[in-house]
C-alpha positions as CSV (number, residue, x, y, z in Angstrom):
1,M,-77.7,71.7,106.1
2,I,-78.6,73.7,103.0
3,A,-76.9,76.0,100.4
4,R,-78.1,79.1,99.1
5,H,-76.6,81.4,96.2
6,I,-77.3,85.1,97.0
7,I,-76.9,88.1,94.6
8,F,-76.8,91.6,96.5
9,K,-77.7,94.4,94.0
10,G,-77.3,98.2,94.5
11,R,-74.2,100.1,96.0
12,V,-72.5,97.0,97.2
13,Q,-68.9,97.4,96.1
14,G,-66.4,99.7,97.4
15,V,-68.1,100.1,100.7
16,G,-66.6,97.3,102.9
17,F,-69.6,94.8,102.0
18,R,-67.2,91.6,101.4
19,F,-65.4,92.1,104.4
20,T,-68.5,92.6,106.5
21,A,-70.3,89.8,104.8
22,Y,-67.2,87.6,105.7
23,R,-67.3,88.5,109.4
24,I,-70.9,88.1,109.6
25,A,-70.9,84.7,107.9
26,G,-68.0,83.6,110.4
27,L,-70.2,84.4,113.3
28,H,-72.9,82.0,111.9
29,Q,-70.3,79.2,111.1
30,L,-71.2,79.3,107.5
31,K,-69.1,78.0,104.6
32,G,-68.6,79.3,101.0
33,F,-67.5,82.5,99.7
34,V,-68.3,86.2,99.0
35,R,-67.2,88.1,95.9
36,N,-67.5,91.0,93.8
37,L,-68.8,90.5,90.0
38,A,-67.9,92.6,87.2
39,D,-71.6,93.8,86.9
40,G,-71.2,95.5,90.3
41,T,-73.3,93.1,92.2
42,V,-72.0,90.8,95.1
43,E,-72.2,87.2,94.8
44,M,-72.5,85.0,97.9
45,L,-72.6,81.1,98.4
46,A,-73.7,80.2,102.0
47,Q,-73.9,76.7,103.3
48,G,-74.9,75.8,106.9
49,Y,-78.3,75.6,108.7
50,A,-81.2,77.6,107.0
51,E,-81.7,79.6,110.2
52,D,-77.9,80.5,110.3
53,I,-78.1,81.5,106.7
54,D,-81.3,83.5,107.0
55,D,-79.9,85.5,110.1
56,C,-76.6,86.0,108.2
57,I,-78.6,87.6,105.3
58,E,-80.6,89.6,107.7
59,N,-77.5,91.0,109.4
60,I,-75.9,92.0,106.4
61,K,-79.2,93.8,105.3
62,E,-79.1,95.5,108.6
63,S,-75.6,96.6,108.1
64,F,-76.0,97.7,104.5
65,G,-79.7,98.6,104.3
66,G,-79.1,101.7,102.7
67,Y,-76.9,100.3,100.1
68,I,-78.9,97.1,99.1
69,R,-81.5,97.5,96.5
70,E,-82.4,94.1,95.7
71,T,-81.4,90.6,97.0
72,Q,-81.8,87.5,94.9
73,I,-81.7,84.2,96.7
74,E,-81.7,80.6,95.0
75,E,-81.2,77.3,96.9
76,L,-78.6,75.0,95.5
77,P,-77.2,71.4,96.4
78,L,-74.5,71.3,99.0
79,D,-71.0,71.3,97.7
80,P,-68.5,69.6,100.0
81,R,-65.7,71.6,98.5
82,Y,-66.3,74.5,100.9
83,K,-64.9,73.8,104.2
84,D,-64.7,77.3,105.5
85,F,-65.9,81.0,104.4
86,K,-63.6,83.0,102.0
87,I,-63.4,86.3,100.2
88,T,-62.8,85.3,96.7
89,F,-61.8,87.4,93.7
């Protein structure tokens, strides 16, 4: 199990991005959150198996390929606080 912090840049707010990311993360049984940031990006913390996180990110990119300009990914230590995946504000 690993944790990854992901920042999606581009036209990712106001297009249903968080709700789609939430649905896709649930399909991959990930824990963490997704939220809009004030700078127009979307932040995601995903915890789970590396392959599931990679597949989730790829599924999001497939769904919003025309909207995502850049994706930044950083590995983090696991945080046991996250028991499920949520949309936060």
